[in-house]
Structures are given as structure tokens and as C-alpha cells.
LUMROKE-488489 format. One line per 5 residues: number of its first residue (from 0); their letters; for each residue x, y, z of N, C-alpha, C, O. Coordinates in steps of 0.2 Angstrom, whole numbers, plus 5000, padded with zeros to 4 digits. Example, Ala and Ser with C-alpha at 12.3 -4.5 7.8 and 13.67 -1.06 7.14 Angstrom:
<recs>
0) AS) 5066:4972:5039:5062:4978:5039:5066:4984:5039:5071:4983:5042  5064:4989:5035:5068:4995:5036:5064:5000:5039:5067:5006:5040
</recs>
This chain:
<recs>
0) MTNKD) 4880:4809:4985:4878:4816:4983:4880:4821:4988:4880:4820:4994  4882:4827:4985:4885:4832:4990:4879:4836:4992:4875:4838:4988  4879:4837:4999:4874:4842:5002:4875:4849:5000:4881:4851:5001  4871:4852:4997:4872:4859:4995:4874:4864:5000:4877:4869:4999  4871:4862:5006:4873:4866:5012:4880:4865:5015:4882:4869:5020
5) TPELT) 4883:4860:5013:4890:4858:5016:4895:4863:5012:4895:4863:5006  4899:4866:5017:4904:4871:5014:4909:4867:5009:4911:4861:5011  4911:4870:5004:4916:4867:5000:4923:4870:5001:4924:4876:5003  4928:4866:4999:4935:4868:4999:4936:4872:4993:4936:4870:4988  4938:4878:4994:4939:4883:4989:4946:4886:4988:4950:4885:4993
10) LRGLR) 4948:4888:4982:4955:4891:4982:4955:4897:4986:4961:4899:4989  4950:4901:4987:4950:4907:4991:4952:4905:4998:4955:4908:5002  4948:4900:5000:4949:4897:5007:4956:4895:5008:4959:4896:5014  4959:4891:5003:4966:4889:5004:4971:4894:5004:4976:4894:5008  4970:4900:5000:4974:4905:5000:4974:4909:5007:4979:4911:5010
15) AFVVV) 4968:4910:5010:4968:4912:5017:4971:4908:5022:4975:4911:5026  4970:4901:5021:4973:4897:5026:4981:4897:5026:4984:4897:5031  4984:4898:5020:4991:4898:5019:4994:4904:5022:4999:4904:5025  4991:4910:5020:4994:4916:5023:4993:4917:5030:4998:4919:5034  4988:4914:5033:4987:4914:5041:4993:4909:5044:4996:4911:5049
20) EETGS) 4993:4903:5040:4998:4899:5043:5005:4902:5042:5010:4900:5047  5007:4905:5037:5014:4908:5036:5015:4914:5041:5020:4915:5043  5010:4918:5042:5011:4924:5046:5009:4923:5054:5012:4927:5058  5005:4918:5055:5003:4916:5062:4998:4921:5065:4997:4921:5071  4995:4924:5060:4990:4929:5063:4985:4930:5057:4987:4931:5051
25) ISDGA) 4978:4931:5059:4973:4932:5054:4974:4939:5052:4973:4941:5046  4975:4944:5056:4976:4951:5054:4982:4952:5049:4982:4956:5044  4988:4949:5051:4994:4950:5047:4993:4946:5040:4995:4948:5035  4989:4940:5040:4988:4937:5034:4983:4941:5030:4984:4941:5024  4978:4945:5033:4974:4949:5029:4978:4955:5025:4977:4956:5020
30) KRIGG) 4983:4958:5029:4987:4963:5026:4991:4960:5020:4991:4964:5015  4993:4954:5021:4998:4952:5016:4994:4951:5009:4996:4953:5004  4987:4949:5009:4984:4948:5003:4979:4954:5002:4975:4954:4997  4980:4959:5006:4976:4965:5004:4968:4964:5006:4964:4967:5002  4967:4960:5011:4960:4959:5012:4958:4961:5019:4962:4964:5023
35) STSGV) 4952:4960:5022:4950:4962:5028:4951:4956:5033:4951:4951:5031  4952:4958:5039:4953:4953:5045:4946:4948:5045:4947:4942:5046  4940:4952:5045:4934:4948:5045:4933:4943:5039:4931:4938:5040  4935:4946:5033:4935:4941:5027:4939:4935:5028:4937:4930:5026  4945:4936:5030:4950:4930:5030:4947:4926:5036:4948:4920:5035
40) SQQIT) 4945:4928:5041:4942:4924:5047:4936:4920:5044:4936:4914:5046  4932:4923:5040:4926:4919:5038:4929:4914:5033:4926:4908:5033  4934:4915:5029:4936:4910:5024:4939:4904:5028:4938:4898:5026  4943:4905:5034:4945:4900:5038:4940:4896:5041:4940:4890:5041  4935:4899:5043:4929:4896:5046:4926:4891:5041:4924:4886:5043
45) ALEGA) 4925:4894:5035:4921:4890:5030:4926:4884:5028:4923:4879:5027  4932:4885:5028:4937:4880:5026:4937:4874:5032:4937:4868:5030  4936:4876:5038:4936:4872:5043:4929:4868:5043:4929:4862:5045  4924:4871:5040:4917:4868:5039:4918:4862:5034:4915:4857:5034  4922:4864:5029:4923:4859:5023:4927:4853:5025:4925:4848:5023
50) VGAKL) 4932:4854:5029:4936:4848:5031:4933:4845:5038:4935:4839:5039  4929:4848:5041:4926:4845:5047:4930:4845:5053:4929:4841:5058  4935:4850:5054:4939:4850:5060:4942:4857:5060:4943:4861:5055  4944:4859:5066:4948:4865:5067:4955:4865:5064:4958:4859:5064  4957:4870:5061:4964:4870:5058:4969:4874:5062:4975:4873:5061
55) FDRQS) 4967:4878:5066:4971:4882:5070:4969:4882:5077:4963:4882:5079  4974:4882:5082:4973:4883:5089:4973:4891:5090:4978:4894:5090  4967:4893:5090:4966:4901:5091:4967:4904:5097:4967:4910:5098  4969:4899:5102:4971:4902:5109:4978:4903:5109:4981:4907:5114  4982:4901:5104:4989:4902:5104:4991:4908:5101:4988:4910:5096
60) RPLRL) 4997:4911:5102:5000:4917:5099:5007:4916:5098:5011:4916:5103  5009:4916:5092:5006:4916:5086:5001:4910:5085:5002:4905:5089  4996:4910:5080:4992:4904:5079:4996:4898:5077:5001:4898:5073  4994:4892:5080:4997:4886:5078:4992:4881:5075:4986:4881:5076  4995:4877:5070:4991:4873:5067:4989:4867:5071:4993:4865:5075
65) TPVGQ) 4983:4864:5070:4981:4858:5074:4983:4852:5069:4986:4854:5064  4983:4846:5072:4985:4841:5068:4982:4840:5061:4985:4839:5056  4975:4842:5060:4972:4842:5054:4975:4848:5050:4976:4847:5044  4976:4853:5053:4979:4859:5049:4986:4857:5046:4988:4859:5041  4990:4853:5050:4996:4851:5048:4995:4847:5042:4999:4847:5037
70) MLRAH) 4990:4842:5042:4989:4838:5036:4987:4842:5030:4989:4841:5024  4983:4847:5031:4981:4851:5025:4986:4856:5022:4986:4857:5016  4991:4858:5026:4996:4862:5024:5000:4860:5018:5000:4864:5013  5002:4854:5018:5006:4851:5012:5001:4851:5006:5003:4853:5000  4995:4849:5006:4990:4849:5001:4989:4856:4998:4989:4857:4992
75) AHKIL) 4988:4860:5003:4986:4867:5001:4992:4871:4997:4990:4874:4992  4998:4870:4999:5003:4873:4995:5004:4869:4988:5005:4873:4983  5003:4863:4988:5003:4860:4981:4998:4862:4977:4999:4863:4971  4992:4862:4979:4986:4865:4975:4987:4872:4973:4986:4873:4967  4989:4876:4977:4990:4883:4975:4996:4884:4970:4995:4888:4966
80) KTVSD) 5001:4880:4971:5007:4881:4967:5005:4878:4960:5006:4881:4955  5001:4873:4959:4999:4870:4953:4994:4875:4949:4995:4876:4943  4989:4878:4953:4985:4883:4950:4989:4889:4948:4988:4892:4942  4994:4892:4952:4998:4897:4950:5002:4896:4944:5002:4901:4940  5005:4890:4944:5009:4889:4938:5005:4889:4932:5007:4891:4926
85) AQAEL) 4999:4886:4932:4994:4885:4926:4992:4892:4924:4992:4894:4918  4990:4897:4929:4988:4903:4927:4994:4907:4924:4993:4911:4919  5000:4907:4927:5006:4910:4924:5008:4908:4917:5009:4912:4913  5007:4901:4916:5009:4899:4909:5004:4901:4904:5006:4903:4899  4998:4901:4906:4993:4903:4901:4993:4911:4900:4992:4913:4894
90) SEHNL) 4994:4914:4905:4995:4922:4905:5001:4924:4901:5001:4928:4897  5006:4920:4902:5013:4922:4898:5012:4921:4891:5014:4924:4887  5008:4915:4889:5007:4914:4882:5003:4920:4879:5004:4922:4873  4998:4922:4883:4994:4928:4880:4998:4934:4880:4997:4939:4876  5003:4935:4884:5007:4941:4885:5012:4942:4879:5014:4948:4878
95) VDLPK) 5014:4937:4876:5019:4937:4871:5017:4942:4865:5021:4946:4863  5011:4942:4864:5008:4947:4858:5004:4953:4862:4999:4955:4858  5006:4954:4868:5002:4960:4871:5002:4966:4867:5008:4969:4867  4997:4969:4865:4997:4975:4860:4997:4981:4864:5000:4986:4862  4994:4981:4870:4994:4987:4874:4994:4986:4882:4990:4981:4884
100) LTLAI) 4997:4990:4886:4996:4989:4893:4996:4996:4896:5000:5001:4894  4991:4997:4900:4990:5004:4903:4992:5004:4911:4989:5000:4914  4996:5009:4913:4998:5009:4920:4995:5015:4923:4994:5020:4919  4993:5015:4929:4991:5021:4933:4995:5021:4939:4995:5017:4943  4999:5027:4941:5004:5027:4946:5002:5033:4950:5001:5039:4948
105) IDDLD) 5002:5032:4957:5000:5037:4962:5005:5043:4960:5011:5042:4959  5003:5049:4960:5007:5055:4958:5013:5056:4963:5018:5059:4961  5013:5053:4969:5019:5054:4973:5025:5050:4971:5030:5052:4972  5023:5045:4966:5029:5041:4964:5030:5042:4956:5034:5038:4953  5026:5046:4953:5026:5046:4946:5033:5047:4943:5035:5044:4938
110) TSLTP) 5036:5053:4945:5042:5054:4942:5048:5049:4944:5052:5048:4939  5047:5046:4949:5052:5041:4951:5051:5034:4947:5056:5031:4945  5045:5032:4947:5044:5025:4944:5042:5025:4937:5044:5020:4933  5038:5029:4935:5035:5029:4928:5040:5028:4922:5039:5023:4919  5045:5032:4922:5050:5031:4916:5053:5024:4916:5054:5021:4911
115) VLVAN) 5055:5022:4922:5059:5016:4922:5054:5010:4921:5056:5005:4917  5048:5010:4924:5043:5004:4923:5041:5004:4915:5041:4998:4912  5040:5010:4912:5038:5010:4905:5044:5007:4901:5043:5003:4896  5050:5009:4902:5056:5006:4898:5057:4999:4899:5058:4995:4894  5056:4996:4905:5056:4989:4907:5051:4985:4903:5052:4980:4900
120) LQRRF) 5045:4988:4903:5039:4985:4899:5041:4984:4892:5040:4979:4888  5044:4990:4889:5045:4990:4882:5051:4985:4880:5051:4983:4874  5055:4984:4885:5061:4979:4883:5058:4972:4883:5060:4968:4879  5053:4971:4888:5050:4964:4888:5045:4962:4883:5045:4957:4880  5041:4967:4881:5036:4966:4876:5037:4972:4870:5035:4977:4870
125) RGCFV) 5041:4970:4865:5044:4974:4860:5038:4978:4856:5039:4984:4855  5033:4974:4855:5028:4977:4851:5022:4980:4855:5017:4982:4852  5023:4981:4861:5018:4983:4866:5018:4991:4866:5023:4994:4867  5012:4994:4866:5011:5001:4867:5009:5002:4874:5004:4999:4877  5014:5006:4878:5013:5007:4885:5010:5014:4886:5013:5019:4884
130) NAYSG) 5004:5014:4890:5001:5020:4891:5002:5021:4899:5000:5017:4902  5003:5027:4901:5004:5028:4908:5000:5035:4911:5000:5040:4907  4997:5034:4916:4993:5039:4919:4996:5040:4926:4999:5036:4929  4995:5046:4929:4997:5048:4936:4991:5052:4939:4987:5055:4936  4990:5051:4946:4985:5055:4949:4984:5052:4956:4988:5049:4959
135) RSDHM) 4978:5054:4959:4977:5052:4966:4975:5045:4966:4973:5041:4962  4976:5042:4972:4975:5035:4973:4968:5033:4972:4967:5028:4969  4963:5037:4974:4956:5035:4973:4954:5035:4966:4950:5031:4963  4957:5040:4962:4956:5040:4955:4959:5034:4951:4956:5031:4946  4965:5032:4954:4969:5026:4951:4965:5020:4952:4964:5016:4947
140) MEMLQ) 4962:5019:4958:4958:5013:4959:4952:5013:4955:4950:5008:4952  4949:5019:4954:4942:5019:4950:4944:5017:4943:4940:5014:4939  4950:5019:4940:4952:5018:4933:4953:5010:4933:4951:5007:4928  4956:5007:4938:4957:5000:4938:4951:4996:4938:4950:4991:4934  4946:4998:4942:4940:4994:4943:4936:4995:4936:4932:4991:4935
145) NRDVD) 4936:5001:4933:4933:5002:4926:4936:4999:4920:4934:5000:4915  4942:4996:4922:4946:4993:4916:4949:4998:4911:4950:4996:4906  4950:5004:4914:4953:5009:4910:4961:5008:4910:4964:5011:4906  4963:5005:4916:4970:5003:4916:4971:4996:4918:4966:4993:4921  4977:4993:4917:4978:4986:4918:4981:4985:4925:4980:4980:4929
150) ICVSA) 4986:4990:4927:4989:4989:4933:4989:4996:4936:4990:5001:4933  4989:4997:4943:4990:5003:4946:4994:5003:4952:4994:4997:4956  4997:5008:4954:5001:5009:4960:4997:5014:4965:4997:5020:4963  4995:5012:4970:4990:5016:4974:4991:5015:4982:4994:5009:4984  4990:5020:4986:4990:5019:4993:4983:5017:4996:4982:5016:5002
155) LLPED) 4978:5015:4991:4972:5013:4993:4971:5005:4991:4974:5004:4986  4968:5001:4995:4967:4994:4993:4960:4994:4990:4955:4997:4992  4959:4989:4985:4952:4988:4982:4948:4984:4988:4951:4980:4992  4942:4985:4987:4937:4981:4992:4936:4974:4990:4935:4970:4994  4937:4973:4983:4936:4966:4980:4942:4962:4980:4946:4963:4975
160) TNTFR) 4944:4959:4985:4950:4955:4986:4950:4948:4982:4955:4945:4981  4944:4947:4979:4944:4941:4974:4946:4943:4967:4950:4939:4964  4944:4948:4965:4946:4951:4958:4952:4953:4958:4956:4953:4953  4955:4957:4963:4961:4960:4963:4966:4958:4968:4965:4955:4973  4972:4958:4965:4978:4956:4970:4982:4962:4971:4984:4966:4967
165) SIPIL) 4984:4963:4978:4988:4969:4980:4994:4967:4982:4995:4963:4987  5000:4969:4979:5006:4967:4981:5010:4973:4985:5011:4979:4982  5011:4973:4991:5014:4979:4995:5021:4980:4992:5025:4976:4991  5023:4987:4991:5029:4988:4988:5033:4993:4993:5039:4993:4993  5030:4997:4997:5033:5002:5001:5029:5004:5007:5023:5003:5007
170) REPFI) 5032:5006:5013:5029:5008:5019:5033:5015:5021:5039:5015:5020  5029:5020:5023:5032:5026:5025:5028:5029:5031:5022:5028:5031  5031:5032:5035:5028:5035:5041:5025:5042:5039:5027:5045:5034  5020:5045:5043:5018:5052:5042:5023:5056:5046:5025:5053:5052  5024:5062:5044:5029:5066:5047:5027:5073:5049:5022:5075:5045
175) LVTAK) 5030:5076:5053:5028:5083:5055:5033:5088:5051:5039:5087:5051  5030:5093:5047:5034:5098:5044:5032:5105:5046:5026:5106:5046  5037:5108:5048:5035:5115:5051:5040:5120:5047:5045:5119:5044  5038:5127:5047:5042:5132:5045:5049:5132:5049:5048:5130:5055  5054:5134:5046:5061:5133:5049:5061:5137:5056:5059:5143:5056
180) GLLRK) 5063:5134:5061:5063:5137:5067:5057:5138:5071:5057:5142:5076  5051:5135:5069:5045:5137:5072:5045:5134:5079:5042:5138:5083  5047:5128:5080:5047:5125:5087:5053:5126:5091:5058:5126:5088  5052:5128:5097:5057:5128:5102:5058:5122:5106:5052:5120:5109  5064:5120:5107:5064:5114:5111:5063:5114:5118:5061:5109:5122
185) DQDTL) 5063:5120:5121:5062:5121:5128:5054:5122:5130:5052:5124:5135  5050:5122:5124:5043:5123:5125:5039:5117:5123:5041:5113:5119  5033:5116:5126:5029:5110:5124:5027:5110:5116:5024:5115:5114  5028:5105:5113:5027:5104:5106:5020:5105:5104:5018:5109:5099  5015:5101:5107:5008:5102:5105:5005:5109:5107:5001:5111:5103
190) EQLSN) 5008:5112:5112:5005:5119:5113:5007:5123:5108:5004:5128:5106  5014:5123:5106:5016:5127:5100:5012:5126:5094:5011:5131:5090  5011:5120:5092:5007:5118:5086:5000:5121:5087:4998:5123:5082  4997:5121:5092:4990:5123:5093:4990:5131:5092:4985:5133:5090  4996:5134:5093:4996:5142:5092:4998:5144:5086:4999:5150:5084
195) APFIP) 5000:5139:5081:5003:5141:5075:4998:5138:5069:4994:5134:5070  4998:5141:5063:4993:5140:5058:4994:5132:5056:5000:5130:5054  4989:5129:5055:4989:5122:5053:4987:5122:5045:4982:5125:5044  4991:5119:5041:4990:5119:5034:4988:5112:5032:4993:5108:5031  4982:5110:5031:4980:5103:5030:4979:5102:5022:4979:5106:5018
200) YSDDI) 4979:5095:5021:4977:5093:5014:4969:5093:5014:4966:5093:5020  4966:5093:5009:4959:5093:5008:4957:5086:5010:4960:5081:5008  4951:5086:5014:4948:5080:5015:4945:5076:5009:4942:5071:5010  4945:5079:5004:4942:5076:4997:4947:5071:4994:4945:5067:4990  4953:5071:4997:4958:5066:4994:4960:5062:5000:4960:5063:5006
205) PIGRT) 4962:5056:4998:4964:5050:5003:4969:5052:5008:4967:5051:5014  4974:5056:5007:4979:5057:5012:4976:5062:5017:4978:5062:5023  4972:5067:5014:4969:5072:5019:4964:5068:5024:4964:5070:5030  4960:5063:5021:4956:5060:5026:4959:5056:5031:4958:5056:5037  4965:5053:5029:4969:5049:5033:4972:5053:5039:4971:5051:5045
210) ITQHL) 4974:5059:5037:4977:5063:5042:4972:5066:5047:4973:5066:5053  4966:5068:5044:4961:5071:5048:4958:5065:5053:4957:5067:5059  4958:5059:5051:4955:5054:5055:4960:5052:5061:4958:5051:5067  4966:5053:5059:4971:5051:5065:4971:5057:5070:4972:5056:5076  4971:5063:5068:4971:5069:5072:4965:5068:5077:4965:5070:5083
215) RRVRF) 4959:5066:5074:4953:5065:5078:4955:5059:5083:4952:5060:5089  4958:5054:5081:4959:5048:5086:4963:5050:5092:4962:5048:5097  4968:5055:5090:4973:5057:5096:4970:5063:5099:4973:5066:5104  4964:5065:5097:4961:5071:5100:4965:5077:5100:4965:5081:5105  4968:5078:5094:4972:5085:5093:4968:5089:5088:4968:5088:5082
220) DTPRR) 4964:5094:5091:4960:5098:5087:4963:5105:5086:4965:5108:5090  4963:5107:5079:4966:5113:5078:4962:5117:5072:4959:5113:5068  4961:5123:5073:4957:5127:5068:4959:5126:5061:4965:5125:5060  4955:5126:5056:4956:5125:5049:4953:5131:5045:4947:5133:5045  4958:5135:5041:4956:5141:5038:4956:5139:5030:4953:5143:5026
225) LAFEA) 4959:5134:5028:4960:5132:5021:4962:5125:5020:4963:5122:5025  4963:5123:5014:4965:5116:5013:4968:5115:5006:4965:5119:5001  4972:5111:5004:4975:5110:4998:4975:5103:4996:4975:5099:5000  4975:5102:4989:4976:5095:4986:4984:5094:4985:4986:5088:4986  4987:5098:4982:4994:5097:4980:4999:5098:4986:4999:5103:4989
230) SRSVI) 5004:5094:4986:5009:5094:4992:5013:5100:4991:5014:5103:4996  5015:5102:4985:5019:5108:4984:5015:5114:4987:5019:5119:4990  5009:5114:4986:5005:5120:4989:5005:5120:4996:5005:5125:5000  5004:5114:4999:5004:5113:5007:5011:5116:5009:5011:5120:5014  5016:5113:5007:5023:5115:5009:5024:5123:5008:5027:5126:5013
235) AMVVQ) 5022:5125:5002:5023:5132:5001:5019:5137:5006:5022:5142:5009  5013:5135:5008:5009:5139:5013:5012:5138:5020:5012:5143:5024  5015:5132:5022:5018:5131:5028:5024:5136:5029:5025:5139:5034  5028:5137:5023:5033:5142:5023:5031:5149:5024:5033:5153:5028  5026:5151:5020:5023:5158:5019:5020:5160:5026:5021:5165:5028
240) DKGWT) 5016:5155:5029:5012:5157:5035:5015:5155:5041:5013:5156:5047  5022:5153:5041:5025:5150:5046:5021:5146:5051:5020:5146:5057  5019:5140:5047:5014:5136:5050:5017:5129:5050:5023:5128:5050  5013:5124:5050:5015:5117:5050:5010:5112:5047:5004:5114:5046  5012:5106:5045:5007:5101:5042:5009:5094:5044:5015:5093:5047
245) ITSPL) 5005:5090:5042:5007:5082:5043:5007:5080:5035:5002:5081:5032  5012:5076:5033:5013:5074:5027:5017:5067:5027:5018:5065:5032  5019:5065:5021:5023:5059:5021:5029:5060:5017:5029:5065:5014  5034:5056:5018:5041:5058:5014:5040:5058:5007:5042:5063:5004  5036:5054:5004:5035:5054:4997:5031:5061:4995:5033:5064:4990
250) NLLDG) 5026:5063:4998:5023:5069:4997:5028:5075:4998:5027:5080:4994  5032:5075:5003:5036:5080:5004:5041:5081:4999:5043:5087:4997  5043:5076:4995:5048:5076:4990:5045:5081:4984:5049:5083:4980  5039:5081:4984:5035:5085:4979:5037:5093:4980:5036:5097:4976  5039:5095:4986:5040:5101:4988:5047:5102:4990:5049:5107:4994
255) ERFFP) 5052:5099:4987:5059:5099:4989:5062:5106:4988:5067:5107:4991  5060:5110:4984:5063:5117:4983:5062:5121:4990:5066:5126:4990  5058:5119:4994:5057:5122:5000:5061:5120:5006:5060:5122:5012  5064:5114:5005:5068:5111:5010:5072:5116:5014:5073:5115:5021  5076:5120:5012:5080:5125:5016:5076:5129:5021:5078:5132:5025
260) QIDVL) 5069:5129:5020:5065:5134:5024:5060:5130:5028:5056:5133:5031  5061:5123:5029:5057:5119:5033:5061:5115:5038:5067:5114:5037  5058:5113:5043:5060:5107:5048:5056:5101:5047:5050:5102:5046  5059:5095:5047:5056:5089:5046:5057:5085:5053:5063:5084:5055  5051:5083:5056:5052:5080:5063:5047:5074:5063:5042:5073:5059
265) QVPFP) 5048:5070:5068:5043:5065:5070:5037:5068:5072:5037:5073:5076  5031:5065:5071:5025:5067:5074:5025:5067:5082:5027:5062:5084  5022:5072:5085:5023:5072:5092:5017:5069:5096:5015:5070:5102  5014:5064:5093:5009:5060:5095:5009:5053:5092:5014:5052:5088  5005:5048:5094:5006:5041:5092:5007:5041:5084:5003:5044:5080
270) AFSRE) 5013:5037:5082:5015:5037:5075:5009:5033:5071:5006:5029:5073  5009:5035:5065:5005:5032:5060:5008:5032:5053:5013:5036:5052  5007:5027:5049:5010:5026:5043:5005:5024:5037:4999:5023:5039  5008:5023:5031:5004:5021:5026:5008:5016:5021:5014:5016:5021  5005:5012:5018:5008:5007:5013:5006:5009:5006:5000:5011:5005
275) VYLIA) 5010:5007:5001:5008:5008:4994:5009:5001:4991:5013:4998:4992  5004:5000:4986:5003:4993:4983:5003:4994:4976:5001:4999:4973  5006:4988:4973:5005:4987:4965:4999:4983:4965:4999:4977:4968  4994:4985:4961:4987:4981:4961:4985:4979:4954:4986:4983:4949  4984:4973:4953:4981:4970:4946:4976:4965:4947:4975:4963:4953
280) RTTEL) 4973:4963:4942:4968:4958:4943:4971:4951:4944:4976:4950:4941  4968:4947:4948:4971:4941:4951:4973:4936:4945:4978:4933:4946  4968:4935:4940:4969:4930:4935:4972:4932:4929:4972:4929:4924  4975:4938:4929:4977:4941:4922:4984:4943:4923:4987:4944:4928  4988:4943:4917:4995:4946:4917:5000:4942:4920:5006:4944:4920
285) GDLPD) 4998:4935:4921:5004:4931:4924:5008:4933:4930:5005:4936:4934  5014:4933:4929:5019:4935:4934:5021:4942:4933:5026:4945:4937  5018:4946:4928:5021:4952:4926:5020:4957:4932:5024:4961:4934  5014:4957:4936:5014:4961:4942:5019:4960:4947:5022:4965:4950  5021:4954:4948:5027:4952:4953:5033:4955:4950:5037:4958:4954
290) RLAED) 5034:4955:4944:5041:4958:4941:5041:4965:4942:5046:4968:4944  5035:4969:4940:5035:4976:4941:5035:4978:4948:5038:4983:4950  5032:4974:4953:5033:4976:4960:5040:4975:4962:5042:4980:4966  5044:4971:4960:5051:4970:4961:5055:4976:4958:5059:4979:4961  5053:4978:4952:5056:4984:4949:5055:4990:4953:5059:4994:4955
295) CRQLI) 5049:4991:4956:5047:4996:4960:5051:4996:4967:5054:5001:4969  5052:4990:4970:5056:4990:4976:5063:4992:4975:5066:4995:4979  5066:4990:4969:5073:4991:4968:5074:4999:4967:5079:5002:4969  5069:5002:4963:5069:5009:4962:5068:5013:4969:5072:5018:4970  5064:5010:4973:5063:5014:4980:5070:5013:4984:5072:5018:4987
300) ESQVS) 5073:5008:4984:5079:5007:4987:5085:5011:4984:5089:5013:4988  5085:5011:4978:5091:5014:4974:5090:5021:4973:5095:5025:4972  5084:5024:4972:5083:5031:4971:5079:5035:4975:5081:5040:4978  5073:5032:4977:5068:5036:4981:5070:5037:4988:5071:5043:4990  5072:5032:4991:5074:5032:4998:5081:5036:4999:5081:5040:5004
305) PRFAG) 5086:5035:4995:5092:5039:4996:5091:5047:4994:5094:5051:4997  5086:5048:4990:5085:5055:4988:5082:5059:4994:5084:5064:4996  5077:5055:4998:5074:5058:5004:5079:5059:5009:5080:5064:5013  5083:5053:5010:5089:5053:5015:5094:5059:5014:5096:5062:5019  5095:5061:5008:5099:5066:5006:5097:5073:5009:5101:5077:5011
310) FVPHM) 5090:5074:5009:5087:5080:5012:5086:5080:5019:5087:5085:5023  5084:5074:5022:5082:5073:5029:5086:5067:5031:5084:5061:5032  5093:5068:5033:5097:5062:5035:5095:5059:5041:5097:5053:5042  5092:5063:5046:5090:5060:5052:5084:5055:5051:5082:5052:5056  5081:5055:5045:5076:5050:5044:5077:5046:5038:5073:5045:5033
315) ADAIE) 5084:5044:5038:5086:5041:5032:5082:5034:5030:5082:5032:5024  5079:5031:5035:5076:5024:5033:5068:5025:5033:5065:5020:5034  5066:5031:5032:5059:5033:5032:5055:5029:5027:5050:5026:5028  5057:5029:5021:5054:5026:5015:5057:5019:5015:5063:5018:5013  5053:5014:5016:5055:5007:5017:5052:5002:5011:5046:5002:5011
320) AITI) 5056:4999:5007:5053:4995:5002:5051:4988:5006:5055:4986:5010  5045:4986:5004:5043:4980:5008:5044:4974:5003:5042:4973:4998  5048:4969:5006:5050:4963:5003:5045:4957:5006:5044:4957:5012  5043:4953:5001:5039:4948:5003:5042:4941:5002:5040:4936:5004
</recs>
């Protein structure tokens, strides 16, 4: 008879074990599956309780498997592959007659991704009605959680890593954008920025909160007189007020008509970046999310990144497709 208090070997625990084994790090493993470091660590601890032995030598960097961990590795891969194959086969059977599929894509990528993704879906599923939305990451996530959409492309991760699967598709740095000729090379950059108008994003939207939090971390405080949600408005005001802002390459493309009137530079303090993910429910849609994620990566490499590089050649590699 099984003791109810004895930890059980679970699929979630095995998935955590495999990503940590492959990345050699709990934090890197958590990033790969879109979870928290503490959550993955707890899963590993529970799995060790289920098998009755340590699975990793946590003193080594990168983490190394113990002899018991090496024994579990082969079984874990086989179990997860069997489950994945079964889920994909069942889901693909259901997708044959898929009547409708709804996408939600972050507005930074709407123009670049949506037309091609919709066309690819209609080729794969001839009788499927495809509906597409675009907007802010937080709104996209809310629609996904409410089942108003089936798949979303977002810069935010879901809190529930059991229900949702997050597939990284791109990474981009935050960058400094100033009015043309605002900064002089023979003067201190931070001092010049302190004396020029800062044009921020609203803290009501995810990108605005991310930038505000980073500026606080690096202790760079600057007065705020206004804030905008739309990137084109931010860039337009930078030009008009002869000021500066922090944005990302994707957001900057929304204001490309202002490119002749701005300078694009690396941030003059510790760099920071963001990732964009394709997110779907873990046990639904078979391998369709993986196919669409690969479509997204190809579009980023063939269209989005070259487009930005054409405007900002000294940052040609800024928008990076993430391959897994």
C-alpha cells in the first residue's frame, strides 16, 4: 500500500528534471519551460523524494547528475517521449476537422507575423476559420487565460506553467533613442540625458513597467511630465521635444518614419532585454504550436531582423530568433 505522504513520480517533475539535466542549471531550465526557478527547484526536490535519492550534485557548476540521476535520465526521456507522441497523435486527429482557430499577437509583431501565420494555417487546415487579434501582451495573456484565443504571441509569461506551454521565439535588447544630434561624444552621456526631456511609455503597459523598474534598479531618476502607450507617439515626441526614450527594436519599427530624425544607441547603463514567446495550452493542439513557433522564427530571421538592420546597421543582430 502506498503511503499518501510519500511523494510521487510525476510528469511535471520529470519535465523539470530533463530541462535541468539538459541546461545544467535550475534557472536556465526554468527559462526554457517558462516557469519560475523556485517552482522547478521544488519539482526536483519532490522528484528526489519520490526516488529516495539525490539526482544532481548541486555543488557543481554546471549541475551534474548523480549515479541515480543518470539511471533516471534514460527512463525520463522515454516516458516523456511516449506521452508527447500520444498527445500529438490524439491532438492531430482532432485538428483534422478544426473548425476555428483564434490567434492573439503582440502588436509589435502584428504586421510582420499575422498575415503569414494566418496563410500557413489556412493551407494546413483548409476548412478552418482563422481569427486574429493584436494588442498589448497583458491583454493577449488575459484572452488566452479566458479561452478567448487558442494561441498567443506575447512578451509576458503565464503564471500557470502546468496549463500553458511557452515557446521562446525571439530576444531583443532595450535601446536608447534620442533626437538627432542630441548627445555630444565629448560630454557625459548620463548627464546629458538628465538635462534633456525623457519621453516614457506609460507604466500601465508591460514595456513601460519593465523600463521603469530597470531605471530604478540602476538608480537613474529623471522627471516625467507625460507618458504614452503607442510607440509611434513616444518616438514622435522624442523628435518634437528633442528628448530621449528607452524602447526595443520591435517597438522602434512602429515609428520608422521618424528614423531620419533620431539616433539609436546602446543604453548607457547595464543592458537589459526581453523575450517574446508563443504560448498555448500544454495538452492541446498537438505540435501545431511548435510549427507556428518555427514559422515565427523564420519570419524574424528573413524579414523582421533585416528590416531593422536596414535602418540601424550598427545593431544588425539586435533582434535574435531563439532556436531550441
